[in-house]
C-alpha positions as a printed Julia matrix, in Angstrom:
450×3 Matrix{Float64}:
 110.38  113.79  104.16
 108.3   113.56  107.33
 107.63  109.9   106.73
 111.29  109.03  107.18
 111.89  111.07  110.32
 108.79  110.28  112.32
 110.03  106.94  113.64
 113.24  108.58  114.82
 111.36  111.4   116.56
 109.14  108.96  118.45
 111.93  106.42  118.94
 109.2   103.86  118.45
 109.63  100.17  117.74
 106.71   98.09  116.54
 106.15   94.33  116.42
 103.45   93.22  113.98
 102.17   89.85  115.24
 100.42   87.82  112.55
  97.33   85.86  113.64
  95.2    83.34  111.79
  94.68   79.84  110.5
  97.0    78.38  107.86
  96.33   79.32  104.2
  94.94   82.76  105.06
  97.72   84.68  103.31
  99.63   85.61  106.48
 103.11   84.98  105.09
 102.25   86.81  101.88
 101.01   89.82  103.86
 104.01   89.7   106.22
 106.49   89.68  103.36
 104.66   92.5   101.61
 104.81   94.67  104.73
 108.57   94.11  105.03
 109.11   94.98  101.38
 106.97   98.09  101.62
 108.62   99.45  104.77
 112.15   98.59  103.6
 111.44  100.3   100.29
 110.5   103.41  102.3
 113.8   103.27  104.25
 112.22  101.92  107.44
 114.24   99.05  108.88
 111.95   96.02  108.88
 112.39   92.24  109.05
 110.15   89.18  109.11
 110.7    86.33  111.58
 108.84   83.26  110.31
 108.18   80.7   113.04
 107.74   77.94  110.46
 111.31   78.46  109.26
 112.6    78.04  112.8
 110.51   74.88  113.2
 111.98   73.48  109.97
 115.5    74.21  111.24
 114.78   71.83  114.12
 114.87   68.95  111.64
 111.13   68.31  111.49
 111.49   67.57  107.75
 108.12   67.14  106.01
 105.73   66.87  108.97
 102.23   65.57  108.32
  99.07   67.01  109.85
  99.44   64.99  113.07
 102.54   67.02  113.9
 100.23   70.04  114.33
  97.83   68.31  116.71
  97.94   70.32  119.94
  97.59   67.05  121.88
 100.85   65.83  120.36
 103.05   66.82  123.3
 106.42   66.2   121.67
 105.54   68.07  118.46
 103.97   70.92  120.44
 107.25   71.28  122.35
 109.18   71.55  119.09
 106.8    74.21  117.78
 106.91   76.15  121.05
 110.7    76.1   121.03
 110.67   77.42  117.44
 108.43   80.3   118.51
 110.72   81.08  121.45
 113.79   81.12  119.2
 112.05   83.37  116.66
 111.09   85.84  119.38
 114.58   85.75  120.92
 116.19   86.48  117.56
 113.65   89.21  116.94
 114.5    90.94  120.21
 118.23   90.64  119.47
 117.6    92.21  116.05
 115.9    95.22  117.64
 118.88   95.8   119.93
 121.84   94.93  117.72
 120.61   96.28  114.42
 118.37   99.13  115.63
 115.34   97.45  114.1
 112.15   99.48  113.81
 109.39   97.12  112.65
 109.52   93.34  113.06
 106.85   90.98  111.77
 106.38   87.76  113.76
 104.92   85.46  111.14
 103.07   82.51  112.63
  99.55   81.3   113.4
  99.48   82.62  117.0
  95.97   81.19  117.16
  95.55   81.03  120.95
  95.08   83.9   123.35
  97.68   82.27  125.62
 100.33   82.5   122.89
  99.42   86.11  122.11
  99.53   87.09  125.78
 103.03   85.6   126.0
 104.19   87.67  123.01
 102.47   90.77  124.4
 104.31   90.4   127.72
 107.72   90.08  126.06
 107.1    93.1   123.85
 106.04   95.23  126.8
 109.14   94.19  128.75
 111.33   95.41  125.87
 109.44   98.68  125.25
 108.16   97.47  121.9
 104.66   98.28  120.72
 102.8    95.09  119.76
 100.28   95.29  116.94
  98.27   92.18  116.09
  97.29   91.61  112.47
  94.72   88.87  111.95
  93.82   87.46  108.55
  90.43   85.75  108.95
  88.58   84.07  106.11
  85.64   81.78  105.47
  86.06   82.08  101.7
  86.97   78.5   100.79
  87.79   79.39   97.2
  90.45   81.78   98.47
  91.7    79.23  101.02
  92.04   76.54   98.34
  93.91   78.97   96.08
  96.28   79.72   98.94
  96.76   76.02   99.62
  97.61   75.51   95.96
 100.21   78.26   96.2
 101.64   76.97   99.49
 101.97   73.36   98.36
 103.98   74.55   95.34
 106.31   76.89   97.22
 106.46   75.85  100.89
 109.47   73.72  101.94
 107.03   71.56  103.95
 105.65   70.06  100.74
 108.72   69.97   98.55
 108.62   66.78   96.48
 105.2    65.76   97.82
 102.41   64.68   95.46
 100.09   67.7    95.0
  96.91   65.82   95.9
  98.5    64.32   99.0
  99.8    67.76   99.98
  96.36   69.36   99.61
  94.62   66.72  101.73
  97.3    66.91  104.41
  97.14   70.7   104.52
  93.37   70.62  104.98
  93.87   68.23  107.91
  96.51   70.58  109.33
  94.02   73.43  109.21
  91.45   71.32  111.07
  93.98   70.78  113.89
  94.38   74.51  114.3
  90.64   75.14  114.08
  90.13   73.16  117.3
  92.13   75.69  119.35
  91.7    78.86  117.29
  90.63   81.93  119.29
  90.08   84.83  116.87
  90.62   88.4   118.02
  87.47   89.56  119.77
  86.21   93.11  120.2
  85.31   92.57  123.86
  88.03   90.19  125.02
  90.81   92.02  123.18
  89.54   95.58  123.4
  92.75   96.8   125.04
  94.98   95.47  122.25
  96.19   97.32  119.18
  95.03   95.25  116.25
  93.72   95.18  112.71
  91.51   92.33  111.55
  91.28   91.63  107.82
  88.15   89.69  106.91
  88.55   87.89  103.58
  91.64   90.04  103.02
  90.09   93.51  102.56
  86.39   92.76  102.25
  86.01   94.14  105.74
  88.65   95.69  107.99
  88.3    96.08  111.76
  90.73   98.46  113.46
  91.24   98.81  117.19
  93.44  101.23  119.17
  95.77  102.22  116.32
  97.67  105.08  117.91
 101.04  105.7   116.27
 102.14  106.9   112.87
 103.93  103.67  111.96
 100.92  101.58  112.95
  98.64  103.73  110.83
 100.98  103.34  107.83
 100.9    99.57  108.16
  97.1    99.59  108.43
  96.69  101.85  105.39
  99.0    99.6   103.39
  97.32   96.27  104.25
  93.9    97.77  103.54
  95.05   98.12   99.93
  96.29   94.56   99.54
  94.62   91.67   97.84
  95.97   88.14   97.45
  94.1    87.08   94.35
  96.33   85.73   91.56
  97.48   88.58   89.35
 100.4    89.71   87.21
 102.2    92.96   86.56
 104.06   93.65   83.33
 106.89   96.16   83.08
 108.59   97.65   80.04
 110.84  100.57   79.37
 109.87  102.81   76.49
 111.36  101.92   73.14
 114.78  103.21   72.21
 114.64  107.02   72.01
 116.63  109.56   70.03
 118.23  110.68   73.31
 119.23  107.06   74.04
 121.01  106.9    70.69
 122.76  110.2    71.41
 123.67  108.98   74.96
 121.8   111.89   76.54
 119.84  111.6    79.78
 116.39  112.98   80.58
 114.56  115.11   78.03
 111.3   114.41   76.25
 112.52  113.06   72.94
 110.7   110.93   70.4
 111.45  107.28   69.77
 114.13  106.29   67.33
 113.28  104.18   64.28
 114.1   101.03   66.3
 112.03  102.35   69.19
 109.0   102.58   66.92
 109.68   99.04   65.72
 109.53   97.92   69.36
 106.2    99.7    69.8
 104.8    97.68   66.87
 106.16   94.44   68.36
 104.97   95.12   71.9
 101.29   94.08   71.4
 102.42   90.62   70.24
 104.82   90.29   73.18
 102.04   91.2    75.61
  99.63   88.8    73.91
 102.22   86.05   74.14
 102.64   86.62   77.88
  99.15   87.75   78.99
  96.9    85.87   76.6
  93.39   87.29   76.64
  93.77   89.03   80.01
  92.11   92.44   80.19
  94.99   94.8    80.95
  95.23   98.44   81.86
  98.3   100.28   80.57
 100.0   102.96   82.67
 102.54  105.28   81.05
 104.35  108.42   82.1
 103.37  111.8    80.66
 106.47  111.86   78.44
 106.26  111.35   74.68
 108.5   108.29   74.41
 106.37  106.12   76.73
 103.12  107.1    75.04
 104.58  106.44   71.6
 105.72  103.02   72.86
 102.19  102.17   74.07
 100.32  103.63   71.09
  99.66  100.25   69.41
  98.44   98.5    72.58
  94.67   97.77   72.42
  93.98   98.46   76.09
  92.73  101.29   78.26
  95.59  103.69   79.01
  96.29  106.06   81.89
  99.11  108.62   82.03
 100.78  109.26   85.4
 103.03  112.21   86.17
 104.46  110.12   89.02
 105.86  107.7    86.41
 107.99  110.38   84.71
 111.72  109.71   84.59
 114.04  110.86   87.38
 114.56  114.61   86.97
 118.22  115.27   86.13
 117.94  118.99   86.93
 120.75  121.06   85.45
 122.16  117.9    83.83
 119.02  117.22   81.8
 119.86  116.64   78.14
 123.57  116.07   78.8
 125.7   112.97   78.23
 127.57  111.41   81.16
 130.84  112.52   79.57
 129.58  116.13   79.56
 128.42  115.84   83.19
 131.81  114.45   84.26
 133.58  117.32   82.51
 131.29  120.16   83.66
 130.32  118.87   87.14
 133.13  116.51   88.22
 132.24  116.79   91.91
 128.63  115.88   91.28
 129.61  113.06   88.96
 131.81  111.52   91.67
 129.23  112.1    94.44
 126.53  110.32   92.46
 128.73  107.3    91.87
 129.53  107.11   95.57
 125.9   107.14   96.74
 123.61  106.88   93.75
 120.45  106.25   95.78
 120.75  109.4    97.9
 122.43  111.73   95.39
 120.14  114.49   94.1
 120.94  116.25   90.82
 121.18  120.05   91.33
 117.66  121.27   90.69
 116.53  117.67   90.14
 115.83  114.43   92.0
 117.45  111.47   93.72
 116.31  107.85   93.63
 114.91  108.39   97.12
 112.81  111.26   95.75
 111.48  108.96   93.02
 110.48  106.37   95.63
 108.52  109.01   97.56
 106.51  110.08   94.52
 105.96  106.45   93.52
 104.28  105.48   96.79
 100.75  106.27   95.48
 101.57  104.21   92.38
 102.56  101.25   94.55
  99.39  101.57   96.62
  97.28  101.59   93.49
  99.23   98.66   92.04
  98.43   96.63   95.16
  94.73   97.34   94.66
  94.62   96.52   90.97
  94.96   93.42   88.81
  96.81   92.92   85.53
  98.61   96.22   84.96
 101.18   96.91   82.23
 103.53   99.79   83.06
 105.5   101.45   80.28
 107.93  103.89   81.81
 111.61  104.78   82.34
 114.79  103.16   83.58
 115.12  104.78   87.03
 111.4   104.47   87.72
 111.37  100.79   86.77
 114.39  100.19   88.97
 112.43  101.56   91.93
 109.27   99.58   91.13
 111.22   96.39   90.5
 113.15   96.85   93.76
 109.83   97.04   95.63
 108.5    93.76   94.25
 111.82   91.91   94.46
 112.96   93.34   97.81
 116.21   94.63   96.31
 118.29   96.68   98.8
 118.24  100.42   98.2
 121.95  100.73   97.58
 121.74   98.08   94.84
 118.59   99.24   93.05
 120.14  102.2    91.11
 122.72   99.84   89.61
 120.31   97.24   88.23
 120.29   96.77   84.48
 116.84   97.26   82.98
 117.43   96.73   79.25
 115.47   98.3    76.46
 113.04   96.26   74.34
 112.32   93.69   77.05
 108.93   92.81   78.58
 109.11   91.72   82.23
 106.3    89.76   83.87
 106.03   89.69   87.68
 103.8    87.17   89.48
 103.67   87.87   93.25
 103.48   84.64   95.29
 103.33   83.76   98.99
 107.04   82.91   99.18
 108.47   85.21   96.52
 107.88   86.74   93.1
 108.18   84.78   89.88
 109.92   86.68   87.08
 109.55   85.97   83.37
 111.26   87.99   80.64
 110.56   88.23   76.92
 113.1    90.08   74.81
 111.9    91.55   71.54
 113.83   90.81   68.39
 114.59   94.52   67.92
 118.14   95.79   68.6
 118.66   98.74   70.94
 121.57  100.61   72.45
 122.57   99.89   76.03
 122.01  102.82   78.38
 123.73  101.15   81.33
 126.57  103.11   82.96
 129.09  101.26   85.11
 130.16  102.8    88.4
 133.31  104.86   88.01
 133.0   105.54   84.3
 131.17  107.98   82.05
 130.9   105.41   79.28
 127.48  103.96   78.46
 127.2   100.43   77.13
 127.62   96.78   77.96
 129.65   95.86   81.02
 133.25   94.78   80.42
 133.78   93.66   84.03
 132.84   90.02   84.54
 132.79   90.45   88.29
 130.49   93.47   88.36
 128.07   92.86   91.23
 124.91   94.48   89.98
 125.27   94.64   86.19
 122.92   91.77   85.44
 120.94   91.53   88.65
 117.74   91.69   86.62
 118.64   89.35   83.79
 120.33   86.71   85.94
 117.75   86.35   88.7
 116.24   82.85   88.85
 112.81   82.41   87.33
 111.34   82.17   90.82
 113.04   84.68   93.09
 112.43   84.63   96.82
């Protein structure tokens, strides 16, 4: 638990200042840092200068708007930066923020010195994170992603958008002052060269800074997908029992035979690696998949402790106090002799790190574990994640993008029981409350969730 107490002990606040030319993956990296830290219960928020600039009514500015000799446009962009920083400082004070990410180009030393001064005045540790790249293939891929998802190019012809974005980059190149070992030797910074091809670290001194550095060193921004599936319906699912290490039911085995076709339909000829837990039901589910398989203890289902193998009705009858306590704070509640959702997140951190390093992974695991993994990629608040519905016999495809994660779902034509339990009841099954807030948070998310 040291990870969660260290920031309180040091009473440290950190501002991660993004640096770099457009189309270098800065916004993608910034959003990933926020999701990672929030997932680990560290209060973090991103302040995107471009969003503030768009709020000024700049609409769909062309490349000339970003010419530093364009006095009027430069004033608008400077005002946007000032508003972003002002809101960031207010967030630290009013909401006890711990790590803020200032997402912008911050290409000049003058701009960075201004941010540095404000941070110092507010007792906030500035940490500069530069994404530098001369890999044009990567830059063009990023441009392709940005022109599809950035509000600046909404409704703009793709070819026109690409040409304009390249011109925008050239405007920034004229004034760009990269972080320099000699000129910036007194700054805390990390410089990512072609994402993680080479990493330069300077004056990283605190625990939080080192966590951010370790995380970004594991990132890549190449196009990739992650597939998620629960195990097939198990005998325990049919009997409404939790935990255990039971075999699949007859319908669960039918799902395992269908799964290779579902994956083929979604992944095509992609070379996947399959990760399962060490429990029988996940390995039986993956047994027909023609890919390399790895078994992770960290992917095992949430440990229900003394309640393992019981139904919710039995838990409510035998441990009424625990049953009520778990409903009231499901994320923090720990089964006697077992685990909480927070405990699962802690043991999943190495899995998340490895996921960020890898490409094209299919994870076959359990409901609580998938809730935690899904919450990480979709930035779902902790208090909501334990109440998400992750149905059986459904393949979920996640495609991380610069401005969000695209979600695609394929449901197998194999019936299965529902294992979803509403808050305040011991009954397992489909929701009967139309207004339930979290019942279908997974199934009803838009195809492109931001």
